[in-house]
C-alpha positions as a printed NumPy array, in Angstrom:
array([[-32.147,  38.392, -19.505],
       [-33.855,  36.622, -16.212],
       [-37.45 ,  37.357, -15.366],
       [-38.509,  39.38 , -12.285],
       [-40.915,  37.467, -10.133],
       [-43.232,  39.104,  -7.965],
       [-45.723,  37.433,  -5.847],
       [-48.724,  39.407,  -4.939],
       [-48.222,  42.454,  -7.092],
       [-50.429,  45.447,  -6.833],
       [-53.253,  44.98 ,  -9.047],
       [-53.43 ,  47.931, -11.086],
       [-54.523,  48.698, -14.348],
       [-51.392,  48.357, -16.114],
       [-50.753,  44.889, -14.383],
       [-54.37 ,  43.915, -15.463],
       [-54.114,  44.993, -19.136],
       [-50.601,  43.098, -19.329],
       [-51.951,  39.798, -17.823],
       [-54.979,  40.011, -20.295],
       [-52.304,  40.451, -23.082],
       [-50.337,  37.884, -21.931],
       [-53.299,  35.724, -21.722],
       [-54.32 ,  36.391, -25.595],
       [-50.944,  36.069, -26.762],
       [-50.399,  32.657, -24.993],
       [-53.881,  31.771, -26.232],
       [-52.969,  32.528, -29.447],
       [-50.022,  31.236, -30.252],
       [-51.26 ,  27.608, -28.955],
       [-50.893,  27.714, -25.288],
       [-53.045,  25.305, -23.393],
       [-54.593,  28.046, -21.088],
       [-58.018,  27.389, -21.33 ],
       [-58.704,  28.583, -24.19 ],
       [-58.371,  27.834, -28.415],
       [-57.044,  30.576, -30.726],
       [-58.202,  32.665, -31.984],
       [-59.393,  34.418, -28.789],
       [-59.892,  37.691, -28.408],
       [-59.059,  40.367, -25.155],
       [-62.778,  40.759, -24.597],
       [-63.483,  36.547, -24.159],
       [-60.378,  35.894, -21.879],
       [-61.775,  39.579, -20.134],
       [-64.511,  37.409, -17.625],
       [-61.956,  34.671, -16.645],
       [-58.968,  37.58 , -15.577],
       [-61.837,  39.596, -13.861],
       [-62.959,  36.03 , -11.701],
       [-59.003,  34.899, -11.068],
       [-58.776,  38.958,  -9.761],
       [-62.244,  38.569,  -7.859],
       [-60.438,  35.165,  -5.961],
       [-57.358,  37.238,  -5.465],
       [-59.295,  40.084,  -3.605],
       [-61.18 ,  36.711,  -1.121],
       [-57.713,  35.76 ,  -0.437],
       [-58.281,  32.71 ,  -2.515],
       [-55.608,  33.013,  -4.944],
       [-52.331,  34.039,  -5.047],
       [-50.602,  36.04 ,  -8.058],
       [-47.05 ,  35.332,  -9.403],
       [-45.988,  37.82 , -12.052],
       [-42.743,  37.616, -14.071],
       [-41.65 ,  41.134, -15.76 ],
       [-38.941,  40.968, -18.439],
       [-36.369,  43.889, -18.371],
       [-38.683,  46.337, -19.929],
       [-41.418,  45.965, -17.009],
       [-43.546,  44.259, -19.325],
       [-45.978,  40.842, -18.002],
       [-43.835,  38.291, -19.74 ],
       [-44.703,  35.513, -17.657],
       [-48.003,  34.342, -14.987],
       [-48.875,  31.709, -12.443],
       [-52.471,  31.424, -10.21 ],
       [-51.593,  29.905,  -6.822],
       [-55.271,  28.938,  -5.076],
       [-56.104,  27.771,  -1.603],
       [-57.913,  24.506,  -0.954],
       [-61.14 ,  25.501,   1.484],
       [-62.022,  21.964,   2.027],
       [-60.648,  21.722,   5.302],
       [-58.998,  17.763,   4.731],
       [-57.163,  19.875,   1.717],
       [-55.478,  22.781,   2.812],
       [-52.316,  21.181,   2.65 ],
       [-51.793,  21.686,  -1.203],
       [-52.475,  24.365,  -3.416],
       [-53.553,  24.502,  -7.027],
       [-51.254,  25.782,  -9.735],
       [-53.168,  27.585, -12.991],
       [-52.871,  29.405, -16.141],
       [-48.747,  29.136, -15.823],
       [-47.89 ,  31.377, -18.752],
       [-44.396,  32.486, -20.55 ],
       [-45.255,  34.849, -23.561],
       [-44.044,  33.092, -26.453],
       [-41.142,  35.679, -26.844],
       [-39.798,  34.535, -24.066],
       [-40.023,  30.69 , -24.364],
       [-37.3  ,  28.274, -24.658],
       [-34.889,  30.72 , -22.095],
       [-35.541,  28.618, -19.356],
       [-38.643,  31.635, -17.971],
       [-41.217,  28.721, -17.621],
       [-38.415,  26.443, -15.192],
       [-38.008,  29.911, -12.998],
       [-41.333,  30.385, -12.942],
       [-42.336,  26.915, -11.436],
       [-39.245,  27.351,  -9.071],
       [-40.499,  30.741,  -8.271],
       [-44.021,  29.497,  -7.959],
       [-42.713,  26.255,  -5.584],
       [-40.485,  28.914,  -3.336],
       [-43.975,  30.992,  -2.727],
       [-45.707,  28.204,  -2.005],
       [-43.283,  26.856,   0.733],
       [-43.844,  29.978,   2.052],
       [-47.377,  29.349,   3.148],
       [-48.353,  27.834,   5.841],
       [-49.41 ,  24.244,   6.37 ],
       [-48.678,  23.849,   2.382],
       [-46.971,  20.509,   1.225],
       [-47.435,  20.003,  -2.328],
       [-48.565,  21.649,  -5.756],
       [-50.448,  19.969,  -8.22 ],
       [-51.785,  21.224, -11.52 ],
       [-53.022,  20.011, -14.385],
       [-52.183,  20.033, -18.202],
       [-53.764,  19.505, -21.842],
       [-52.605,  16.194, -23.128],
       [-51.351,  16.382, -26.727],
       [-48.431,  18.97 , -26.289],
       [-45.706,  17.013, -24.462],
       [-46.304,  19.823, -21.315],
       [-46.744,  16.703, -18.846],
       [-43.104,  15.901, -19.972],
       [-42.013,  19.237, -19.221],
       [-43.597,  19.735, -15.981],
       [-41.946,  16.113, -15.258],
       [-38.489,  17.765, -15.82 ],
       [-39.055,  20.098, -13.483],
       [-39.905,  17.522, -10.827],
       [-43.518,  16.925, -10.978],
       [-45.054,  13.463, -11.027],
       [-48.404,  12.119, -12.946],
       [-50.77 ,  11.195, -10.573],
       [-54.025,  10.885, -12.857],
       [-55.105,  11.126, -16.317],
       [-58.862,  11.46 , -17.585],
       [-58.498,  10.508, -21.514],
       [-60.449,  12.476, -23.389],
       [-61.496,  15.197, -20.769],
       [-60.782,  18.098, -22.462],
       [-62.682,  19.229, -25.968],
       [-60.887,  21.591, -27.915],
       [-62.639,  20.708, -31.208],
       [-64.809,  18.498, -32.502],
       [-62.998,  15.474, -32.993],
       [-60.366,  16.961, -31.045],
       [-60.335,  15.455, -27.614],
       [-57.244,  15.739, -24.9  ],
       [-56.455,  14.408, -21.609],
       [-56.774,  16.049, -18.717],
       [-53.13 ,  15.184, -16.623],
       [-52.918,  15.829, -13.388],
       [-49.076,  16.442, -11.715],
       [-48.02 ,  17.181,  -8.229],
       [-44.548,  18.449,  -6.787],
       [-44.243,  17.728,  -3.292],
       [-42.294,  20.605,  -1.562],
       [-40.689,  18.952,   1.16 ]])
């Protein structure tokens, strides 16, 4: 079943808890979303609070995918640039699909929904995102139309002796 995507859903306690559960489940399944397993919901909560504050300030938009049972199954945070010379592109952060829903095309659907949302933002011409190397994520993003434009070797330390590249990709929206 396809996911139902909503841009800027009301931030209710259920939504907040659903995003927190998703973030923990994705992280603990080995997903590269800012944490390394094992991680608790409580360790993730401060990052979610920061993201929700940015949403409240209008600096970030939230895209959520719900499954057929209404559970939060996918998210992406779309963040606007505040620098006056960079307002023509947005950042895509914390792109997540629940492990139970992976391998079904929902990641592609999430990225397509994010691109469609960004096309609706005044003056936005591109999306940038970064990903952790060593997992093949850059290949997935490339298959969705993103182009690698930069790589910093060893910039992400997931554990002592385990440094990964920080890879930047861009999707033109025209």
